[in-house]
N, C-alpha and C positions, 0 to 999 in steps of 0.2 A: 822134469821140466828143463828146458834149455833156453838160454838167452844168447842171441846172436847180435853182435855189433858189427855192422858193415862199415869198414874203414873209419873207425872213430878218430876224432881229431883232437879232443880236449882231454888231457890227462886226468884231471880231477873227476870228470864224469865217469871215465872207465874205472878209476879207483873206487868211487862210490858204488858203482854197479857191481864190481867184484865183491865188495863188502856185503851188499845185498845178497849176492849169490852164495857167499859163505854162510850167511845167517839162515838161508832157506834151503841149503843143500842142493843148489841148482848149478848145472854146468854152464860155463861161459865160453862162447865160441867167438873168436876174433878173426875178422876177414881183413887181410892185408891189402894195400899198405895201411899201416897205422900212422897217425900224424905225430907219433912220439915213440919212444922206447918204453917198454913196460918196466924197465929198470929205473926210469926217471923218478926223482925224488917226489914230484907232485903226485904221481900215480901211486907210489908206495905209501905216501902220507895219507891220501884219501882212502886207501884200502886198509889202513892201519896195519895191524899185525895178523891179518886174516888171509894173506895171499897163499900161505901154505895149506889153507883149508878150502881153497877154490880149485875145482877141476877146470883148468884153462886149456883150451885147444886153439891152435892157430891154423889158418888156411890161406892159401895164396889167391883164392877166388871163391865166389859164392858157388860156382859150379862144382868145385871140389867138395864143399860141404854138402851140397844138394845130392851129389852122387853117392857119398858115403851114407847118407841117411834118407835114401829115396823112399823108404817105406814109412816115413814119419809125416805128420802134418806140420806145415809151416804157415805161420800167420805173420803178416807184414804191417807194421805200424806206419801209417801215413795220414796226414791231415786231409788228404784228398779221397779217402775211402768213403763208401756209402754206409757201411755197417759200423755200429759202435762195438767196442771191444767186449761189451757185456752181452752181445748177441751170439757169441760163439760158445759152443760146448767143448771145452778144452779137455784133452786127455793128458795123463800124467807125464807122457814123454814127448809132448809137442815142442816145437821150436818157435820162439817169439823173436822176430827179426826187427831190428831197429837200424835206421840209416844214419848217415853223417849228420853232425850237429848243424852244419851250414847248408847242406844240399839234400838231405833225406836219402831215400833209396832211388836207384836209377830206374827210369821209366821201363827199361826192358824187363826188370824184375816185377815191378808192380803191374805192368800190362799183362804179363804172362800169368800172374797169380791174382788177378783182379778180384776173384771171388773170395780170396783169403786175405784181403786187405781190410784192416780195422783202424778205427780212430777213437781218440778220446774226445768227448764233446768239450768245446770251449768257444769263446766269443770269436766271431768272424774276423774282427779287425786285429786280433792278436796272432802273431806269427807262429809261435810254438811254445810248448812247455820245455823245461829243462829235460835233457835226455835221461838222466838218472831218475828223475821224478816219473817220467813216462814209463820207464821200465818197471818201477815199483808199482805203479797203479795197475798196469796190465798183469804183471806177474802175480800179484796178490789176488786178483780176481780168478786167475787160472788155478792158483793153489786153493783158494776157497772152494771152488767148484769140485775140486778133488779131495775135499775133506782135510786139507792141510796134512796130507797123507804121512809125512815124516817129521812134522813139527810138533813141538810141545807148547 
């Protein structure tokens, strides 16, 4: 399984997501530009001492990632999707893509992949969940569907 953060902006979110990736043996893919340096204290503190256990990959654009893994499934978390994240049958090597904390994913990506856009149900008048929480919710559903293949 793979987590993709598209131009993340908030260091503690990325650190918490990196920690989740370490705990689940999931790769983390970061699309530049990042709103911070991964050497920043806030990112390191949130990821605790797990950074050396995370497979972190960097890309200069989503197109670069997409080209490298063109034979994989990509699912895009957005509050504007019609499908719930539970309506997907995930495979063990899928990519779960999450947008910026303040802006989400660009329309050109969600428009192109509209059939692969997913959402977490929540109240209409609430703007969004925390990014790290959203990653955990969707990731653990994907892992559950795959029998928690490598977890104890």
